[in-house]
N, C-alpha and C positions, 0 to 999 in steps of 0.2 A: 668794747665790755666786757666784763671780765667773767670768767665761765657760769654758765647759767646755773641757777642752783634749784629752781623749781622751773620755769619754762622750758619747755622742748625735752621734757621727761614723760614718760606715758603714765599717767598719775589714773588710779580708779574715780568712777563720778561719787563724788561724794555724799551724792542722793540716792545711792545705788542700796546698800543694805536696806532702808526701810520698802523700796518699791519692790525688792527680792523675796523678801518675810514678809511682805502683807500686812505692816504696819502703817505705810503710806495713805492719808484720809484724803479722800476724792471728792470733789463737790457731790455726788449723792450722797457721802457716807454722814453728809455733815448732821445734825439732827436740833431742831430749834423749837422752843415750846410753842404751840398753836401752828404747827407747821400743817399748810396744806398742800397735797401732791394735786398736779395738773397735769392732763390728758388733754390731747388737740383731737376734734372733731375735724376731720381736715375732707375737703371736697372730694364726693364721689367720681366727680367731672373734670375734663380736662380742659372746660369753658362752659361758664354758664354761669346764669343770673342768679339770684339768691333772693327767691321772694320772701322766706321766710324763716326760721328757728323756732320748732317746736321742744320747751325744755320742761313740761311738767312731768313727763315720764321718768325721766333722769333726777330732777329734785325730790322726787317719789323713793329713791333708792337709800336705805339706811346708810348715811356719812356721806353722802354729797351735799358739799354747801352750798356750794355755786355753779350757775353754767353762765360765762361772759359771753358776750358777743360786741361786735365793734362798739357798737352803741352804749354798750357797758363801761370801758378804758378810756381812762381819764387823760385823751392823747391833747398833747398841747397844740396852738396855730404855729405857722413856722414866724422866723422875724419878720416877713411882710406880711403877717397879716393871712398869708392863705391858708389852708387846712393841712395840718399836720401828717406825717405818713402813719397808717392804724397798721398793726402789725396783723390783725385779724383782716377777713373780708368784709367790706361794707355791704357789696352789692355784687360784685362780678368777682367768680371766681376763675381765675387763669390757667391752673393746674391742677393735675389731681394731685390730691395731699394736701393743697394748699388748705393753711388754716383759716377753720371758718366761726368756732368758739374753742372755749377752753371749759375742762370743766373739772372743776376744784374740789377735792374729798379729802377726808381724815387720812385715807390709806390710797395706796396706789389701784389697788383691787376695786375699791368704791366709786377709783375716777374710771379705770376700763370699763365696769361695766355701766356706769354712768353715759359715758361714749355713745355704747351700743345701744342705748335709750333715748339719745338727742335725734330728732327727725328735722330734718333741715325739706323743703320745698325748692325747687328745683326748674329754673328753664333751662333745656340744654341748649350750647349755641356750637356752631361748628370751632371745630378744632383744629389747630392748624400744627401737625408734628414734623413735617420735614421742611427745609431751609429753602429748595425749589418751589414748593406750594406757595410758602408765606411770601417769597420772593416775584410772584408770577402774577402778570396785570390783572388787575380787577378781581383778587383772592381778596377773601374776608378780612378783617381785621383779628390781628390775632389777641386783644385786650380794644374793647371801646371806650376807656379813659386814659389819657396818655400819663404816663410819671414820668420825671425828670433819670437822668442816667449819669452816676457817679463814678469816676474815676479812681475816687480816695483809696479805696483798696489796692487796687493796682499800685497805684504811686508809692504806697507803703513798700512792694514786692523789690519796685523796681523804679529807679529817677527816672529813665526813658519814658515810661509808661506817665510819668508824673508833667511833658512836656507837648504841644501839639504839633504838630507834622508840618502845619507852617502853607500847608498844600491847600488851596482854594474849593472847599468842598462841595461838590457835586449834588443836584437835586436828586435825593432819595426816595425809594419808594414807600409808602404805608408803614411796612413791616419793618422796615430798616431802620436800623436805629442809630446806626454811625457809620462812617467811612472814616478809612485813608487811603491817602495816595503818596506813596513816594517815588521820583522821580531824578535822571543824572545822565546827562549825555545823549545819544542818539541810538536809542536799544534798537531800531531798524539797520541801522549801519552797521551796526556790532555782530548783528544775525547774518549779515550781507558777508561780513568779512569771517566768518566761522568756517573749519572746515568741517567742523561735528556739532551739533545740535541733538539734544536729549530733551523731551517734554515730555512728561509724566504726571499724572492726575492722582490723587490723594483721598483719603477718607480715615477718619479718626471717633469711634465712637463718644460719646462722655464719662468720665471714668472718675469714678467716686474715691474718695481718699482713703477709704482702707480704716480707718484710725479706730482703735481698740472700744475706746470711751465713745460714747455717743456724744452729741450733741446737747450740754446740763449748765443748767446755771440755776440760781438761790435768792429771792431777792426777799428782802425785810425791810419795814418803816418802824425805825426807832421811834423811841417815847415821846422824844423832842421834833420828831416830823425826818429827820434825815432817812437818806434811801440807802440801805446797803447790799450791794450785791457779790455774790458770791461765783466767781464762774468761771468755768474753764475756759479763756481766752489765752490769744495770741498778742491781745491788745488793752490792756488794761485803760490806758489814759484815753484811747479812740472810743473804749465800751463807755467811759466816762460821760465822755462829750454827747456820745448816741441816746445815753440812757435819759442823761439830762433835758436834751432836746426834745424827745418823744412825750414824755409826762409834765415838762415843763415844771421841772425843780431848780433852783438854782444850780449851778456846777459845784460851787462850794458842800453843797449837800447830798452833795452822790458820794460815795465812798465803793472804788469795786477793788474786791479781796480777789487777786488772781489766786485762784486756788492750780494745784499741779496739773498740768494736762494729759490726760491719756492718749494722747496723739493727735494733734492737728493736719500739720502739713499743709499749711495754709487756708486751710476750709474752718478755722474757728478764731477769725478776729470777731466777728459780732452778726450774730445769726436770731436766735433767742430770747437777748437780755434784754430786747424796749418791750417784748411783750410778757415775758415774766413779772419784769418793774413794774409795768401797767398795771398786771392782776394784784401783786402786793397791795399798791397804792388804793387799786379800787374797793379792795376786799378788808384792808388794813391788816393783813396776816402776812406772816411768811407764806412763801408761795416757791414751791419746789417742782420742777419740770425738766423732766428727762428724756428724750427721744429714744424709745423703740429703735429695733433695727431697721424695720419695715418702714418706722416716720423717716427716720434719718435718710433712708433711698430716699422715700418722695419727696421729702419738705427741705432737705438742707440744700447744699450749693456745690454740687460736683464739677469738675473739667470738663468745658464747652466741648461738645461733636466737632468739627471741622471739616470743609473740604477747600483743597489746595490743588490748584493746577499751575503746575510749575515750569516753566523752559529756559533752559542755559547752555549757551553755543563757545567754542573753545577752538581756537585754531590747532594744526597738528604738531607744534610744540609744544602744546600744555597750554597757552595763556588764554584763561579765559577770555572771553569778549561782551559777551551779554547777558543777562536777567530779566525775564519777564515772569510776570505771575499774578494770578488772581487767587482770591481767599476768601470764606466766608466762614465765619466761627457764629455757632449758635449763641443767640444772650439770653434763650428761654424768654420769658414773658413779662420778666422784668428791665431786662435790658442789662447792658453791661459784658465784658469779657476781654481777656487779655489778647486780642487781637493785633494791636501795636508791637509789644512784644515779640509776638510768635512774630511779625513781618521785619520789625530793626533785627532778630536774631537770624531770621533766614538770607535775609542780604546783606548781613553784617559777618559770617566767617571769612570770607574771600574776599579777593580785591574784585570788583565791576566795575570798570568805566561806564558803561552802560547799563541802566536799571531802570524798571517801571515795576511797580509792585502797589497794585491796588486793592484792597480788602473792605468789607462789609462785615458786620456783624447785625444777625438777621433774627428778628425776633419768631419763637414758637411757642407752644402752648405747652412748657414745660418748666421745671422750677427755675430760681434767680443760679445763674451759673457763676463758680466764684474760683478762687484760687485753689492752683495742687501745685504744690514744692515745682519751683520754675514752673509759673503758669506761662502756656502759650509756646513753652519752648519745646517741650516734645515733640508737638505737631509740626513746626516749624522744621524743626530740626530734622525729623522724619523726612520731610520733602525734600529738602538739599541735601540731605547726605546720601539720597538713595539717587539722586539726581546726581551728585558730583560723582558718584561709585559708578554708576552706569558710564556716563561720560569718559572716567577713563579708559572702561573698558572700549569704547566706541574708538579712542583714540589711541587704545594697543600698549597704553600707560599704566605704570606699578602705583594702586590709586595711593599708596602712602605718599610717592612723590610727586602725586598730581597735586595731591593738596599740599605738599612743603611748597610745591614752586608758588601756589598762588593764595596761601593763607595772609590773614590778615596783620601787621605788627604795627607796633605804637605808631600812631600819627594818621593812622587809613581813617576812609572816614565810613561810618556808619549810615545804611539806608534816609537815617533823617539827619545826616552831616555832621551830625557830633564827631569829633576824633576818637577814637579807641588810645586811652592813657597806658598805660606801661601794662601789660600783657603777656602770657606767658606760653602762648597756644603754640609757636614754632616749637620750643624749647620739652612742651608735653609731648609736641608729634612723634621728635626726636628720641626721647625718652619709650617711648611704646617700638618705635623704629628699631629698637638696639634688644628691644626684649626676646627672649627664647621664643615665646610665642608668636611672634610676628617671622621670627625669622628662619623658625622652623616649619613655617604653614602647609610648605608644599609635605612635608610628611605627617600634616594632619589629613592632608586629603586625599593622601595613599591609604589614610586608617578609612575612610568614605564619609570624613568630615568636612564641612566650610569655616570657614573664615572672614570673617567682614571685623571691620572697624568702622568708626564714625566719630565726629566732632561732639561735643556738645559745649558751649557754653553762656555765660550768666553775666549782664553788667552789673548787677549787684543796685544795692540802694542807699540808698545816704539820707541821715536824718539825725536831729540834734540828741543829745545826749548829757547826762549828770547823774554824779556818782560821790558818795560820800565815804571816806574811810576814818572809822574813830579809833580812839585807844578806851578800852573797857577796864572798869575797876580790877578785874583779875587778869591785868596785864596782856589778855588778848586784842588781837585786831579782828573788827565786824566791820565787812561793806556793807552799805546798804543800798540799793537798787532799784527802778520801777520798770525792769525789763523783767517780761516772763522767762524762766529756764524751761524752754523747750525741749532743748535737747543735750544737757549737760552743760549750758555756755556759763553756768555758777561755778563749775567746779574750773574752767577754763578762767575765771575772773578772778579767783582764788589764787592761781597760778601767777597774774599777774602782777598780785595784790603781794603773793609771799617771794616773788623774784624782788620785788623793789628794800622788803624787809631781811632779804638771806634766810627765808623761812622755809619751812614745806608747807606744801596747797593744805594741807589737813589744820595748818597752825591760823587757817585765817577762816572766819565764817563770813559766808555770804551771804544775806537774806534780801528776798524779793519782798517789798513792803507793798500797803496798798496804796490807793491813790491820795489817800488824806496825809500822807507821810513822807509816801518817798519821793526820792526828786525824778525826774521826768525823762522818761526814753520812750523813746517808737514802741511799734510792734514789734514781736518776734516773727520775721517772716523774710524772705528777698537774700539769706546769706550778707545781711547787713548788722547784726546783734555785735557780734565780737570786733566787727570793723569799729563801729561807732560808738558801741557801750565802751568797748576795752580800753582804748586812749582816756576816758573818764575817768575809768578805776584806776589806768595809771596813774594821772594826774594825781587824782584824790591820794592813791597810795604816797606819793613822792612828796606834796603837800604835807601828809602826815608825817611821815618820815622829817623833815627839815623840823618841824615842831617840836617834835621828838628830841632831836639832836641838838634844839637851840636849849630846850630842857637840861638836858645832861650836858652839854658843854659848860652851863653856868651852874651847875652841881658839882662837876666835875672840877671845874677850873681850867678849862682847856677850851682849844679853838672849834668851831663845829665841823670844820674842816679835818681835821687830826681822829674825830671819833669814826664808829663804824658798830654797824650791829650783826651780832655773832650768838646763834643760839641763844634769840630772847634779852640780851642783854648789850647795851652799849658801852662801849670800853675803849680807852685812848690805844689807838693803832701802834701798835708795838710793846704794848705794857699789858698784857692781859688781865694782869691783878686790879689791875684800877676801872672799875665798871659800876654801872649801877643797870639792876634790871628792868625790865618793861612795867613790871607790877609796880616798883618803885618812882616810877614816873607817873603812872596811875595816881599814885597813891599823892603827892607832889602836886596834881592837878586837881584832882576831886575829892576833895576833905574839906572839912568844914576851917576858914582860913588859909589856905592853899594861895600862896602868891602866883603861881603858873597858871595860863589860862588852858583850859580840859584840851586835849589835841583832837581835833577834827579838821579831817583834810577833805578838802573839796578839787572837783574836777570837773570839769566839761567840754563837751566837744561839741563842734559843728563844720564836720567835714563836707564839703561842697562835691569831690571829685572821689567815683565810686572806685572799688578796686576788682576788675570783671577777673574772674575765675575760669577756666577753660580744663576741661576733661575729654580725654581720648580712650575709648572703650575699644577693647577686641572680643569678639565672641567667637565659641567655636561650638559649632551645632551639629546634631545630626538627626536625621527626616527619615521615619520609617514609613516608604514609599507607598505602603497597603493602606496606613489610615491616615499620615498625614501629619501624624503628630510628632511635634520638634522638640528634642532636648539637647539642651545648654550644657556641655558638656566641660568648657573651660572658661575662665572669664579674668581676661587683665583689666584694670582700669587703672590708667595715668591720672593724674592732675595737680593740676597748680594749685599751691594751697598759700603761697605766699611763703609762710612760715607754720610750723606745727606745732602749737603751743604746746597741745594734748596731743600727740602721736596717735593713742589709742582712741582719742573721740575722733579724730579726722579719720582712721581706719572705719571707724562705728559706721562714722555720716555716710563714708564712700560704701559699705556694702548696703547698707538699708537703701541707698538709692540706685546700687544696680539691681537691688531684687524690684522694686517699685518698677524699675524699666523693662524690667523681663515680665513684669503684669502689662505694662502698655505692650508690650509687645505681642505676648501670646495667649494673654486669659482676661484681662478686665473690658467691659464694655457696658453701658446699661441697654437697653432694649425695650424698646414703646411698639403694644400694638396703635392699631392707624385710631383708636379709639382715643389713645393717650393713656391707658394703663402701662404701667412700666412692669413687666413682665420678670425684671430680674430685681425683684423689692426685696431680697432673703439671702445669706450668707448661702442658702442654697441650691440659689439659681446663680450669684454671681461670682464669678472664680476669680478669687485672689491668689497671688503663689505662694504655694504651700512650699516649707523648707526642703524637701525632696526635689524641687523642680529649681532649685537656686544651687548652683554650682559653686566650688569651693574659689574665690576671688581673693586675684592675688593683688595687691597695691605698688603703685609705684607715685612717691610721694616729689613733687620736681617743687622748688624752691625760687620763685622769681618773687623776692617782697616789694611788697604794697609799698609807697610811698608813705602813708598815712597810716596805717593801722597799727596795732601794738607789738612791735618787736618785729615791722613787716609782714604781720597775719594779712589772708583777708578770707572773705567768708566762703564755706566750704561744703554749706548743706546743698545748694541748688545745683551745682554744676553735675553731681555722679547722678542724676535721677535723671538725666536729658539724653544722654545718646542710646538709651538700652533700646531703643527701639529698632532705632535706623540702624545699628550694629546686627543685631538677630536678622534683620531684612537681608542685609549686604550677606551675609553668612549664608541664610538660606540661597539668596541669588548665586552666591559662591558654589555652592553644591549642587543644585539642583537647575541652575540654569533661569530660574522662575523669578521674576520682581513682582513682590509682591508689595502694591502699594496701599491696601486697608490692611489696618488694623484694628483688634488682637487680630493675630493672623491666625484663624481656627482650624482645627487638622480636616474637618470634613473639606474647607474653604481649600486648602494647599492639596488634599488629597483629589478634588476634582479639578486640581490647575495641571497636576502631575498626570493624572491617567488623558485629558483632554492633550497634554504636549505628547503621551507617548502614543496617542492616536494620530497624531498630525505627523510624528515620524515614522510609523509603521506605513499610512497612506504615501509617506514620500518616498520611503525605500521602493515600493510596491508600484508607484509610478518612473 
């Protein structure tokens, strides 16, 4: 391959100017004639029967046009004839904040006033807020009505989640919606052969995705009956299907317009779009719904809380012998969680000849659980990386050397039996091992700092994709896609296409079209968009290039293989004076009487093997012994990126992932009282990491090319968010000697542990 022209260079995001200067139009900025603003009437109880909704007072408020309940929505039956899923509570509310009614008004203020005037008649029922209560024998039902649990969204994040474990399912208690069981070898024999065994239990609270733009969608019914949905979604085609199924409109009559997304992190596949679409159909007018921050905390889809007990053994020479674990993940009241992904990763970073993992998804009276940037990976990684760190200490081994001795390589089996394809875990560990931050860890300890490391991996997702690349009349190239540009991927795609034509990224226009006109692409999530859509873009650009060269060859009377494209012109190699411009090629193929076909390149991909990405992080911390406050003062993130098409974008992804990982470690958690009321329902109560809490981040880009990604690239979004909590916990252990197993590691909890440890030391010295 010749020297890169566009790929591998630091390129500014093409969508940055309009976002930075405030010119970008988001969904809530749209205005349509007759627009109605919607506000949700949420359940006041975590569990209750809804006996009635009294609308009269709300409808008397000036500007209020309608108050819709479940009975007012045009919900289509399912394909098998059973009733369709209603976005509003029909009779049983199963979490606090669950939408019961929708107030529609000519202004947002009037809609808000209407919400306050709606009266709901409840018959409260017992609410189960803890997994242990829900799993207990004789526990009341979390929900009286059952519903199907779908893993469809999890599958769009990670290919492994689409596969059944293959194990026989055990009989489950009523409030356990799903289970997994992975086993290999003889676990009892493995532990019997161990010289050291570490067993720890971990908990993680629910964590909100923390996006700036709350859930938002607008729907309108066109004059001929077509339904158009404008939405901040990560998955336009999936959204179209869900909307069509909900309201019973033929798929070809639903057009989803993906708008710029003000942050998603896995939480914006589909949530409110079916509700908004159904409301628009019900009243025959455009409807806009944007959650306020409290509604988003109450009724969106956060990452689930979990409890994990993990036991690992090893021989004195550092060989791991066995792993045993029991995992329980909250699935909220509606079912579904990333339990399977968490289990596969927890048991997949290292070689375990003997392994048994049992996991359970437990219903509680909380909101639906969703995905958050590498769903399930943070929780599973906290457990395995803490235990591995502790086991290395038990054996008196260097924690880096212990990981290198046991880390998986290509061909090693994951817990579900699938073999790892080409991966760069070992190379990434070695890259961090050579970094001054690890080499100089004793100097850090001398300054009163702790140093911790942790691995984080993501198997990646796969999904077919298509792209088109056309030559426009002005001689410019345009790429049209159906994938949502969530994090600068359109800039990456412009680089891929530009490389084919020998142009700069700024010379290529990349557009995300609505579902009516866009070529198919899957959801933007799971670190798969560059990996799956990128090859389609590359093929479409190459197809367009060949068409251009064919036209130019006939025009210049030269062989196509003797031509090259330089600075927007096609010329004969070695003869710069003999050329034709791209604008002229366009004119030859796009005017009346043209004898050449318009240039319209097409490319598709259907990759079936994922490209896993691994990161290894180092955190250096200081701890205030009086207050327990932990401060991360240095951070190094090494990551196998395959090939960095845009290093600036890759580093930006790593920086954002690190910040979120620190949030998991020290700050973020959703807390409910015993009655099911969320106590952290505003940003005054829910702590996000501020800029001052995130230290300078040093990045190490490791290049282990993928076999199928464009130019060897692989997804980079998920891995950097995974190791943070474990790395910080390991650094705290290194400094204080305390193994903190519950995240977030709040100052008061750490201070109490420090005080208890000091009291124990004092008592021991007195003895």
